[in-house]
C-alpha positions as CSV (number, residue, x, y, z in Angstrom):
1,X,15.1,65.8,69.8
2,X,13.8,62.8,70.7
3,X,11.6,62.9,68.0
4,X,14.1,63.3,65.2
5,X,16.2,59.8,67.0
6,X,12.5,58.2,66.4
7,X,12.3,59.2,63.2
8,X,16.4,58.8,61.7
9,X,15.4,54.8,63.9
10,X,12.6,54.0,61.3
11,X,14.3,55.5,58.4
12,X,17.3,53.2,58.8
13,X,15.1,50.1,59.4
14,X,12.7,50.7,56.3
15,X,16.6,51.3,54.3
16,X,17.5,47.8,55.7
17,X,13.9,45.8,54.7
18,X,14.5,47.5,51.2
19,X,17.9,46.0,50.8
20,X,17.3,42.7,51.9
21,X,14.6,41.8,49.1
22,X,15.9,39.6,46.0
23,X,16.3,41.5,43.2
24,X,14.3,40.2,40.0
25,X,15.0,41.2,36.8
26,X,13.4,40.0,33.2
27,X,14.3,41.5,30.2
28,X,13.3,41.6,26.7
29,X,16.8,39.7,25.8
30,X,16.2,37.2,28.4
31,X,12.5,36.3,27.5
32,X,13.5,36.2,23.8
33,X,15.7,33.5,24.5
34,X,13.4,31.7,26.6
35,X,11.1,31.6,23.7
36,X,13.5,30.8,21.5
37,X,14.4,27.6,23.5
38,X,11.1,26.4,24.1
39,X,10.6,27.0,20.3
40,X,13.1,24.5,19.2
41,X,11.7,21.2,17.9
42,X,13.3,18.3,17.7
43,X,13.9,16.8,14.4
44,X,12.0,13.9,12.6
45,X,13.3,10.3,12.7
46,X,13.9,8.9,9.3
47,X,10.9,6.0,8.8
48,X,13.7,2.8,7.8
49,X,13.1,2.3,4.3
50,X,11.5,-1.5,3.5
51,X,12.5,-4.1,1.1
52,X,9.9,-3.0,-1.6
53,X,11.5,-2.3,-4.7
54,X,11.7,1.4,-5.5
55,X,10.1,2.8,-8.5
56,X,10.8,6.3,-9.6
57,X,8.4,5.9,-12.4
58,X,5.5,4.7,-10.8
59,X,2.9,4.1,-13.7
60,X,-0.2,2.9,-14.5
61,X,-2.0,0.5,-16.4
62,X,-4.7,-2.2,-17.2
63,X,-4.0,-5.6,-16.8
64,X,-6.7,-7.7,-18.6
65,X,-7.0,-11.3,-18.1
66,X,-10.1,-13.4,-16.5
67,X,-11.3,-10.0,-14.7
68,X,-10.4,-6.1,-15.6
69,X,-7.4,-5.0,-12.8
70,X,-6.1,-1.6,-12.9
71,X,-2.2,-1.8,-11.1
72,X,0.7,0.4,-10.8
73,X,4.7,-0.8,-11.9
74,X,5.2,-0.4,-8.1
75,X,2.7,-3.0,-7.2
76,X,3.6,-5.4,-10.1
77,X,7.6,-5.0,-8.6
78,X,6.2,-6.0,-4.8
79,X,4.4,-8.8,-6.3
80,X,7.6,-9.9,-8.1
81,X,9.0,-9.5,-4.8
82,X,7.2,-11.8,-3.0
83,X,6.9,-14.5,-5.8
84,X,10.5,-14.8,-7.0
85,X,11.8,-17.3,-4.3
86,X,8.5,-19.6,-5.5
87,X,9.1,-19.5,-8.9
88,X,12.7,-19.7,-8.7
89,X,11.7,-22.8,-6.3
90,X,9.9,-24.4,-8.8
91,X,12.3,-24.3,-11.8
92,X,15.1,-25.8,-9.9
93,X,12.4,-28.5,-9.2
94,X,10.0,-28.7,-12.8
95,X,12.2,-27.0,-15.3
96,X,10.1,-24.1,-15.8
97,X,12.0,-20.4,-16.3
98,X,11.0,-18.5,-13.6
99,X,10.6,-15.4,-15.8
100,X,7.7,-17.6,-17.8
101,X,6.2,-18.5,-14.1
102,X,6.1,-14.7,-12.6
103,X,4.8,-13.3,-16.1
104,X,1.8,-15.3,-15.9
105,X,1.7,-15.0,-12.6
106,X,1.6,-11.3,-13.3
107,X,-0.7,-11.3,-16.2
108,X,-3.3,-14.3,-14.9
109,X,-4.0,-12.5,-11.6
110,X,-3.6,-9.0,-12.5
111,X,-0.4,-8.6,-9.9
112,X,-2.1,-10.6,-7.3
113,X,-5.0,-8.0,-7.3
114,X,-7.5,-9.5,-9.7
115,X,-11.0,-11.1,-8.4
116,X,-9.8,-14.8,-8.8
117,X,-6.2,-14.0,-7.0
118,X,-8.9,-12.1,-4.1
119,X,-11.7,-15.1,-3.8
120,X,-9.7,-18.0,-4.5
121,X,-6.1,-17.6,-4.4
122,X,-6.1,-18.6,-8.0
123,X,-3.0,-17.2,-9.6
124,X,-2.9,-18.7,-13.2
125,X,-6.5,-18.5,-14.4
126,X,-6.5,-22.4,-14.1
127,X,-10.0,-24.3,-14.3
128,X,-11.3,-26.9,-12.6
129,X,-11.1,-29.8,-15.3
130,X,-12.4,-33.2,-14.8
131,X,-9.7,-34.2,-12.4
132,X,-9.6,-31.5,-10.0
133,X,-10.9,-32.6,-6.7
134,X,-10.5,-29.7,-4.8
135,X,-12.5,-26.4,-4.1
136,X,-14.0,-24.4,-6.6
137,X,-15.7,-20.9,-8.0
138,X,-17.8,-19.5,-10.4
139,X,-16.6,-16.9,-12.8
140,X,-17.1,-15.5,-16.1
141,X,-14.4,-16.1,-18.8
142,X,-15.1,-17.0,-21.9
143,X,-18.5,-18.2,-21.0
144,X,-20.3,-17.5,-18.0
145,X,-19.9,-19.3,-14.6
146,X,-16.8,-21.6,-15.5
147,X,-15.5,-23.5,-12.6
148,X,-12.2,-22.4,-12.0
149,X,-9.6,-23.4,-8.7
150,X,-9.8,-22.8,-5.4
151,X,-6.2,-23.0,-3.0
152,X,-6.3,-21.7,0.8
153,X,-3.0,-20.0,-0.3
154,X,-1.1,-18.3,-3.2
155,X,1.9,-20.5,-2.7
156,X,-0.8,-23.8,-3.3
157,X,-1.7,-22.1,-7.0
158,X,2.2,-21.5,-7.8
159,X,2.6,-25.2,-6.9
160,X,-0.6,-26.5,-8.7
161,X,0.3,-24.2,-11.9
162,X,3.8,-26.3,-11.8
163,X,2.0,-29.6,-11.8
164,X,-0.8,-28.8,-14.3
165,X,2.3,-28.2,-17.1
166,X,4.3,-30.7,-16.2
167,X,1.2,-33.0,-15.7
168,X,-0.3,-32.3,-18.7
169,X,0.6,-33.8,-22.0
170,X,-0.3,-31.0,-24.3
171,X,2.5,-29.2,-22.7
172,X,5.3,-32.0,-23.1
173,X,6.4,-29.7,-26.4
174,X,7.2,-27.1,-23.5
175,X,10.1,-29.3,-21.8
176,X,11.6,-29.5,-24.8
177,X,13.0,-25.9,-25.0
178,X,15.6,-24.7,-23.5
179,X,15.2,-23.7,-19.7
180,X,16.2,-20.3,-19.6
181,X,14.1,-19.6,-23.6
182,X,11.9,-17.3,-22.0
183,X,10.5,-16.3,-25.7
184,X,10.1,-19.9,-27.2
185,X,8.2,-21.0,-23.7
186,X,5.9,-17.6,-24.2
187,X,5.0,-18.8,-28.0
188,X,4.9,-22.4,-27.0
189,X,2.0,-22.2,-24.2
190,X,-0.1,-20.3,-26.3
191,X,0.3,-22.8,-29.3
192,X,0.0,-25.7,-26.5
193,X,-3.5,-23.9,-26.0
194,X,-2.9,-22.4,-22.5
195,X,-4.7,-19.2,-23.7
196,X,-7.0,-18.0,-26.6
197,X,-5.6,-14.5,-26.8
198,X,-3.4,-14.4,-29.8
199,X,-1.2,-11.6,-27.7
200,X,-0.4,-13.6,-24.8
201,X,3.4,-14.4,-25.8
202,X,3.6,-10.7,-26.5
203,X,2.5,-9.7,-23.3
204,X,4.3,-12.4,-21.2
205,X,7.8,-11.3,-23.2
206,X,6.8,-7.5,-22.2
207,X,6.4,-8.3,-18.8
208,X,9.8,-10.4,-19.0
209,X,11.6,-7.5,-20.3
210,X,10.1,-4.5,-19.0
211,X,10.6,-6.0,-15.4
212,X,13.8,-7.8,-15.7
213,X,12.2,-11.3,-14.9
214,X,14.9,-13.2,-16.9
215,X,17.6,-12.3,-14.2
216,X,16.1,-15.3,-12.0
217,X,15.9,-17.7,-14.6
218,X,20.2,-16.8,-14.7
219,X,20.3,-17.1,-10.8
220,X,19.1,-20.7,-11.3
221,X,21.3,-21.3,-14.4
222,X,24.4,-19.3,-13.7
223,X,24.6,-17.4,-16.2
224,X,25.7,-13.9,-16.8
225,X,22.8,-11.6,-16.9
226,X,22.4,-8.7,-18.4
227,X,19.6,-5.9,-18.1
228,X,16.9,-4.9,-20.9
229,X,15.9,-1.1,-20.5
230,X,12.3,-1.5,-21.6
231,X,10.1,0.8,-19.8
232,X,5.7,0.7,-19.5
233,X,3.5,1.4,-22.6
234,X,3.7,5.2,-22.9
235,X,0.9,7.5,-22.4
236,X,-0.1,7.6,-26.2
237,X,0.1,3.9,-26.3
238,X,-2.3,3.5,-23.1
239,X,-5.3,2.3,-22.1
240,X,-7.6,4.7,-20.8
241,X,-8.3,3.0,-17.6
242,X,-11.5,5.5,-17.0
243,X,-13.5,3.8,-19.8
244,X,-14.5,0.6,-21.4
245,X,-14.9,-0.5,-24.9
246,X,-17.4,0.9,-26.5
247,X,-19.6,-1.0,-29.1
248,X,-18.1,0.6,-32.6
249,X,-19.9,-0.4,-35.7
250,X,-18.0,0.2,-39.5
251,X,-19.6,2.9,-40.7
252,X,-20.3,0.9,-44.3
253,X,-21.7,-2.3,-43.0
254,X,-23.7,-1.9,-39.4
255,X,-23.8,-5.2,-38.8
256,X,-19.7,-5.8,-38.0
257,X,-18.4,-4.9,-34.4
258,X,-14.9,-4.1,-34.1
259,X,-13.0,-6.1,-31.3
260,X,-12.0,-3.8,-28.4
261,X,-8.9,-4.5,-25.8
262,X,-10.3,-6.3,-23.1
263,X,-13.5,-8.0,-25.4
264,X,-14.1,-11.7,-25.3
265,X,-16.5,-14.2,-26.9
266,X,-18.7,-13.8,-24.0
267,X,-18.7,-10.4,-23.5
268,X,-19.6,-9.5,-27.4
269,X,-22.1,-11.9,-27.3
270,X,-23.9,-10.3,-24.3
271,X,-23.7,-7.2,-26.1
272,X,-25.7,-8.3,-28.8
273,X,-27.8,-10.6,-27.5
274,X,-26.1,-13.9,-28.7
275,X,-25.0,-17.0,-28.0
276,X,-21.3,-17.6,-27.9
277,X,-21.6,-20.7,-30.2
278,X,-23.9,-18.6,-32.8
279,X,-21.4,-15.6,-33.0
280,X,-18.5,-18.3,-33.5
281,X,-20.5,-19.6,-36.3
282,X,-21.3,-16.6,-37.9
283,X,-17.6,-16.1,-38.1
284,X,-16.3,-19.3,-39.5
285,X,-14.5,-19.3,-35.9
286,X,-13.1,-22.8,-34.9
287,X,-11.7,-21.5,-31.1
288,X,-12.3,-18.9,-29.0
289,X,-9.1,-16.3,-30.3
290,X,-9.8,-13.0,-31.3
291,X,-7.8,-10.1,-31.4
292,X,-7.7,-6.2,-31.3
293,X,-9.2,-4.8,-34.3
294,X,-10.9,-7.7,-36.0
295,X,-14.2,-7.1,-37.2
296,X,-16.9,-9.9,-36.4
297,X,-20.5,-10.2,-37.7
298,X,-23.0,-9.4,-35.0
299,X,-26.4,-9.7,-37.1
């Protein structure tokens, strides 16, 4: 009887201890919920859009001036955004169309990526001339190792470009044109001898109309601006940036060379081991102007 009482007591104690333990329930449903919660990621934060001009068609082209530079339309738009205020300020002060200033800057500096722009902050290909007292660099152009002006900042190059046009007697006729007549100014610059390239005016006008640079003239003159829908050159007419101009002799006369895009008298003279003066004499040239497709005597 005593044994039965003790056994019953032990059973009761064990039952009491078992009921006091906490119950832990882990089901597949709960585990799945926890896993799903842990795997939730934060939505990415949108980056602020910069002030640079957007581009829906970022085309590539080659700018050939004092050096060959490969650029994109985005790079040109960013260049315009960077210097448009300086160009408009110079238009107010000196009377030079802002559109012409920007177009020349794009062409002469390779949109800021050409050798002279990077090395000397020279955005307009201005050579030293006798009256230059500042720093200078040497660079191959129409002749080998010509002297070009060097500036501490690009803005100084823009100011000197304006002073250069205003101060030289040869450019006086430019200031008889309307302030916003960019076509007259483009042709006038070539006629006054700013550049030897016969296509120089067309190149300036092309940049002005493709990138709507005339709008900055209108901001100064107060005239209404109407955008011109011009696109960059198509692939069919664009220059192949991966190849250099090749020597291309006329099939009927091996003594002739056909001028390619990017050629200068100096580069052609180097190809055929000639002096520039000899090349000009052979072809009865009075200046350094040559055009694509022109055939020159080289032997």
